[in-house]
N, C-alpha and C positions, 0 to 999 in steps of 0.2 A: 247307780248315777248316772243320769244321761250325759252326753259331752256338752251340752247346752247348759245344763244346770252346774256342772263344774267351772264354767267360764263367767258366770254372773258375776262373781267376786270382783272379775276385771272390768266390769262396767259402772261406773260410779254415778252415770248420769241417769235420770227419768226423764223419757221423752212421751209425748204424747201422740198417737195416731189418730187421726180423725178421717172416718170413711168418707170417699166421694158419695154426693147423692145424685146431682144432677147439674146441667147447665142452666143458668136463667137465660131470659130472653135477651140479654146483651152479649151471651156467651161466656159470662163469668161463672166458675165454678161455684156450687153450694155442697158444704159439707154437714156431716152430723152434728148435734148440737155438743154431744158429748163424744169423748174419743177413749181409747184405750192405752193405758200406760204401760210402757215396758222400760226394762233395764236396758242402758246402752252405755257405749262410749263415743263422745262427741269429738272429733278431731279437726282441727282447722286444715284445709286442704283445699288450696286455689288450683284449679285445671279447667282446661277449655274440654267441653263436650258438645256433642251436636244432639240436640233435643228431638223428641218425636216429630217435630214441624220441620226438621232440615237445618234450624237455625244454630248457629255456633253460641254457646252460653258459658258462664263462667260459673264455678261451684266456689261456695264458701268453707262447706264442711262435709267430712265424711262421718257418717253416723252407723257404727255397727250395732245391731238390734239384735236382741235374745228373744225371738218370737217363735211361736209354733205355727205359723202359717204366713205365707208371703204376703204383704201388703199391696194393694194394688197401686200402680204408678200414677193414678189419678187422686190418692189420698193426701192429706196434708198433715205435715210432720210439725209438731210444737217443740221446741229446743227450751232447756232450761235457761236461768238467768245464770252467768252474764250473756249467753251467746245472743247474737244480734244478726239479723232479723229473728224474732221469735217464731213466727209463723213462716214456713216455707213448703214450697211445691217441691215433688219429687223430680229431680231432674234425672235421675239413673238408678237404678235398681239390680243389686246382684245378689242371687240365693246361693248359698253355699251348703251343701250336702255332704254329710258323711254315710256311707253305706244305705244310701236312699232316702235316708232320715236328714230331714232340715235341720241344720246347727245354727245358721244364723243368717241375716240378711244384712247387706252393705247397702247404705242409701246415700246418695250424692245430692246434697241441697244447696 
């Protein structure tokens, strides 16, 4: 059993990650119509981060994902009910590896 498979029982939530497709003419991101569902643990986590544009932003949640590949920082993550807001941009992404194998990703939204 892989390390990732052994921790799925600790992830009671299901989140959907929609892939970034492009930017429209107004600079707004567009995403794939459907996404990939992952097991996750969503934790309320207020913290200040500096985003890719150098702006200070506040996170609402830390999401630990059991994934096989690292999502793109431009992707959109959809949280389950009762979390709000439901559709979120990824503000920060951290990949955790064990012996050169991806174990999980922590996403701040």
